[in-house]
Each structure stands twice: as C-alpha cells, then as structure tokens.
C-alpha positions in Angstrom: 0.0 0.0 0.0 1.3 3.5 -1.0 -0.3 6.5 0.6 -0.7 9.2 -2.1 -2.3 11.8 0.1 -3.5 12.0 3.7 -5.6 14.6 5.3 -8.0 15.2 8.2 -11.4 16.9 8.2 -10.7 19.3 11.1 -7.7 21.1 12.6 -7.3 18.6 15.5 -6.2 15.2 14.1 -7.6 13.4 17.0 -11.3 14.0 16.8 -12.2 14.0 13.1 -12.1 11.4 10.3 -9.0 10.9 8.2 -9.0 10.5 4.5 -6.2 8.5 2.8 -5.9 8.2 -0.9 -3.7 5.1 -1.6 -2.6 2.7 -4.3 -3.5 -0.7 -3.0 -1.4 -3.8 -3.6 -3.0 -4.3 -7.0 -1.9 -0.7 -7.9 -5.6 0.4 -7.9 -6.5 3.7 -6.4 -8.7 3.6 -3.3 -9.9 6.2 -0.7 -10.0 5.1 2.9 -12.1 7.1 5.4 -11.0 6.3 9.0 -12.4 7.3 12.4 -11.3 5.6 15.5 -11.4 1.9 14.7 -14.0 2.3 12.0 -12.9 2.3 8.3 -14.7 2.6 5.0 -13.0 1.9 1.7 -14.2 3.5 -1.5 -12.8 2.3 -4.9 -11.9 4.8 -7.6 -15.4 4.6 -9.2 -17.3 5.2 -6.0 -15.2 8.1 -5.0 -15.4 9.7 -8.4 -19.2 9.3 -8.3 -19.3 11.0 -4.9 -17.2 13.9 -6.2 -19.5 14.1 -9.3 -22.6 14.2 -7.2 -21.0 17.1 -5.0 -20.1 19.0 -8.1 -23.6 18.7 -9.7 -25.3 19.8 -6.4 -26.9 16.5 -5.7 -25.1 16.5 -2.3 -24.9 19.8 -0.4 -24.0 21.1 3.0 -26.3 20.0 5.9 
C-alpha cells in the first residue's frame, strides 16, 4: 500500500475522520475514510461518483 495523500477533516487530528488516498497492492486507487477503529474503503469509481454528485449539486452542506 502506498499513501498518495493523507488529510483530516478538522484542525485537530484526534477528533475527526482521516482521509487517505492510496494505491493498493494491485496498483488500484482507493480512498479510505477512518475514524477511531472504523474504516470505509471507496474504490476509484465510488469516489469519483461521490465527487460528481457534489459538483452537480446533488449533495450539499447539511
């Protein structure tokens, strides 16, 4: 696994989810959302769909 980019969703790295964009063992891009011991993995297609929905206004701020 190669980490391409890592960031957190708030200024304190201990209380908010982390986002890691990685290349997995197969060389495929994945986005990992981590909070405490919970983890969600989005493949490239799922991540790109999420970004598209945000850009098109389907997903907005709550």
